[in-house]
C-alpha positions, 0 to 999 in steps of 0.5 A: 511469505505475505501476511495480511493483517487487516486493519480498520480502513485498510490493510497493512502486509507483514513479508517474512523472509530472512527478516521481516519487512512491513508495508504500509502501517494503516490509519492513526491508532491502528499501532495495536492491531499491528502489535497485538498481530505480532505479539501473537505469532511471537514476533518483536517489532522491534527486530522490523528491518524495514517499513515500506509505505506503498504511498503517503495517505492517512490510511497508509502512514498513519501508524507509522509514528508510532510505531517508529517513536520506540524503535528505530526501524528505517521508513521508506516511501517514493520521493514523489510523495514527499509533498504529502509527508511535508503537509501531513495530510491526504490533500485534496482527493481526486474522485473516481466515478460518482462513488469516488466524488461522493467520498471525497470530502471524507477523506480528503485533508485526513491528517497523520503524523508525519515522519521522514524517510530514512531513504527514499524507494526508487523504481527497480530498487531490491530489497535483499539487504532489509532480509526480503526477495522482492524490488520496488515498482514505481506505479503512480497514479493513485498519487504520484509516489505510488509502489508497489512491493514486488515479490521474486515468487511472483506475488505482489504488494500494490497498494491503492493502483486499485482495490477489492470488492466494494465498501473499501474491500468490506464486500466482494473483497476478491473483484477486481475494483478501481480505487475511489480515488486517483490523482491520475486515472490515465497514469493509474491504468498504465501503472495496473497494466506494467503490473500486470506485465511484471507479475504472475502471482496474487496481488495483495491490495489496500483494501480488500483483495487478495486478487487474482491475477487471471481475473484481474487480466479479464476484468482489466481487459473489459475495463479497457473497452 
């Protein structure tokens, strides 16, 4: 079962299976909100079996260092985002459309405390040994190492392949929309098409959402014309 943790700038997700797995950790300073979410549900952060990052940007990996500082929790992301982890900042973002280009100066080079990957998440890798019935899908475009977590029931956590609504999901959160930034927009579009071909349920995004499969498919058909 997927539980959304709404943070200041983004969403993190707790997957409760045989063991708990956390997907993304928000921006620096969001650790307290995640810890409160766990405490309110009588969950122990130390029992987390894995932290998966959909990509290495400050609003998705920013609190990982703080969460893992006192607990040994394995961390994973795709090897293609190691260059961002090495930098410890977002580098220069590439805006999509006018809104994205206007927002680039606000989030380019945003810093975060870097953490090493205990192992790299690979396309097709199963996550059963960490307690959830799911696999990793490499979905590059937003960043070279962007990935999604595909649940066996058809739902998926897809990071910033797209987003819901406007103003980072603050308005019309369930309306499909492209994210503001992508390193390679054409690759990002192909990643979305692959996701739609390999999932059947809700799409849980890094900002806004959740998004409903059929609505996304209709939007994608219009967006490709």
